N, C-alpha and C positions, 0 to 999 in steps of 0.2 A: 503493500500499499504504500509506504513512504516513498519508494522510488517513483510512484507514477505522480505524488504531490511534487518530488522536487522536478522531475520532467515539467509538470505545468507550471509550476514557480520559473523555471529557468525559460521557459517558452514565453511566458508573459513578462518577464523581468523588463523588457522596454516601454510597457505600458506603465509600470510602477515609477521607473525613471521619469517619466512624463510627468507623473505626479509627484516629483521631487521626493520619491519614497525608495528608502532603501530596505532590502530583505536582510534578513540574519536568521540563518538555522541554529538549534541548539538542540544536542542530543546526548544521551548518557553514555553513548558507545566511544570507543577510543578515537584518538587522532588517527591511528592507522587503519582501524576499520573505517572510518569517514573516507580516508582516502582510497581504499580498495573499492570502496562502494562508489564513490565518484568516478574514477578510473573504469570501473566495470559499465557504468551506465554511458559514460563517453565511447567506450569500445563497443556497446550493443546498438546505441542509438546516434552517435556523433555529437551527442550534445553535452556542452561544458556547463557546468553550475556555475554561474556567473556571480556568486556570492557568498560571503564567510560561512562556514559551518562550525559551531564552536564544540568541542567535546568537553561535556561536563561529567566526566567520570565520577565524581563523588556524588554528583546529583544535587550539588547544593545551591546551584542557580535554580534548576528544576523545582526544587523543595520551597525556594523563597517565593515562586512564581505560582505555587500551588498546582505544577504540571504532572504530580506523581501523587495519584489518588490510590491511598492503603486499601480501600474498598476493593480497589479493581486489581492492582499489582503494586508491591512493593518495589519493582525493579524495571518498569514501564512507563514511559511517560502518556499522559493522555494526549490528544491532538489539540494542542492549544494556537491560538493566534493571539498577538497584542499587537495594537496599534497604538502606539507610542509617539507622541508630538515632540515637536523640535526642542520644547522644554522639558522633557524627559516626563511627562505626565502621561499615564497608561488612558487611553480613550477609550479603547474598545477590548474586550476580551471575548474571544469566541473558543468553545471547548466542546470538540467533537470526540464521539466516542471510539475507543480503538478500531471499530471495525466499520470506520465511516471516515471517507476521505474529506480534504476540506474541498470548498467551493470558491475558486479564483475570482469568476466574476463577481460573486456576492462581496468578497474581500476587498477587491478595488471599488465597487460602489459605496463601501462603507466608508473608504479613503475619501472618494469623492464628494460624497455628502458630508463629511466631517470638514473638509476643506471648503465647500460652498456655504454651509451654515457659518462656519467663522469668517468667511469673506464677507458674507452679506448681512452678520447682525441678525440671522433669523434660524429658522429649524426646516428640516425637510419632512414631510409626510410619509404616511403609509407608502411604500411601494414607489418612492420617488427614483427617477434615474435623471442624468443629467439633462439639463434642456428645460426641466419642468420648474414652475413658480415654487418658490418658496415661503413658508409661513412667517409672517410677520410678527414679532415680539407682542405680547398682549400691552395694552395701554395701561400706565401706571396710574394715571390722574384720571378724574372726571372729564376735563377739557379735550385730553389725548383719546377719550372714548369718543367724544361726539365727533372730534376731528376724524376719528377712524371711521364711524358710522357715514360721515358725508364722503370719505373716500370709497368706502365700499358701494355706497349709493351710485356715485359718479361712474366708477370703473367696473361695477357688475363683478369683483372678484373675491369673494367673501361670504360667509354664512350669518356672521355676526360679529361683533366688536371684537371677539375672543379668537375667531378665525377668518384670518383674511391672509390673502397670497398677495406677492410683488413676484415680477420678472427679477431673475436675479441681473446683477450688472454686467456689461461686457467683460470687464476685467475679470471678473470672477468666473464666468463662463470658459474665458480663456485658460483660466487657471486649471481646472478640472477636466477639459476636453483632451480627448486622447484618441480621436478619431473617428470618424462614422463607421468602421468596419470593426471597432473593437470587439462588441459582442461575440459577432460570427467568427473573429480570429481565435478569441478565446475558447468558444464552443469547439473549433475545429481542433484547438490545443489538446483540450480535454478528451474528443473523442479518438484522437490517435495515439492512445495508450500504448 
């Protein structure tokens, strides 16, 4: 399973780079084991893993991040994804069961949603994808509420003062845009395991 994930992350690496995102792998296997594994992937597929892989033999890092679940195993890590921003703040934690592989398009979408929300001072709604409107922050005062209601009535883009939408700025759209073929390319990468 991890081999398919590493191949998928390697194939998707250019998309992560366009989003100013770095990948870092962590495993409780040894460095020699990692080198043999990465070399085997390269020999059989021609794919080089373009990001570092940390050997956490003692499991110290994995335990600090809650990656080892003693209920499941004391020697295997569950499949975690941590999205950490440039300030070192963990913004998202995804935990997959041992028998379910990570879904790269969703990880990329989460990064895009975080960047879009931060850039526009707003939120992304359910099933948001790049290019869709974002949710405006709720008004904090009664005059702001009245202003928001006027905005909604004028623009027809909300259901109430507490839920209204705005188009993202061009600057923010460019920041999270990674190309029209992204989903198709990611799907092809996933399908050709």
